[in-house]
N, C-alpha and C positions, 0 to 999 in steps of 0.2 A: 670534739668526738662525733658530732653529726656528720661531719664532712669523711672523717674515718669510717662511719658505719656505712656511709652513702658507696663510699669507695669499696669497700668489701663486698657489699650487695652486687654491685656493678662487676665484680671480678667472677662472684659465683654465676651469675647470668651468664656471662662471656664462657666460663665452662661448660655450663649447662647446654648453650648454643652450639659451641665447639664437638662436644660429645654425643648429642644429640640422644639422650636415654630414651628406651623404649616404655620401660616401666618405671623404674626407680633411680634414683641417684641416692648415694649413699657419701657423706662427706665428713670425715675425721678430722676434727680440729685440734682435740686435746687430748692426747692419750697419754698411758704411763711412759715415762722415759727410760732408759737402762740408768742405773745407779752411776756408773761413772760418768754418763752424760751429764745428770743432773749435779753432781759434782763441779765439773768442769762449766754449767751455765752458772752455777753459784758462786764460782770464783771470780767469772766475768761480771755477773752482776754486782758485785762488791765492787770490782776495780770500776766499773763503768758509774756507780754511784759516788766513790770516791773524786774520781774525774770531775765530774759534774758540780760538786760541792766546790772542789779546787776552783773550777773554773766560774762557778756563780760568786765565789768570794772576790776574784780577780776583778770580775766586772764591778761589782757593788763597790771594791775599794776605789774603783775610777769615777765613783758618783753617778753610775748608770744602772739600769735595772734589766736583770737578765729575762729576755723574752721567754714566755711559757712553751716548751717542748714538749712531745711526746715522749713519753717514758718507755723505751723500749723494755725494759725490765716486766713492762705488764703483758708481754705475750709469751710468757714463760708458762709451761704448763702447771695446773692449779691455780692460777691467779684469778682474782675476780673478773679481769678483762675475758679471761679464755672461757671462764663459764657465760658469761652473757654471751659470746659469741657461739657457743655451743647451742645454747637456749634458744 
């Protein structure tokens, strides 16, 4: 997670350097999503979680351990990750 936060801060620094704001810069990172988009994202999250569980079961059936991966579902609006990013 530390590496992820460092990458995010580097990207923000690049945006600030590129835009050279005179007074303020406003970054909106977690807004309210339209209902249809939220439903679509929810369906994708469930599909992704199901596929990840299946992949994990297949890897463990071979006697191996699945590496820890970043869960892209964490970047959905209203998640703990997005609240931390906003803070």
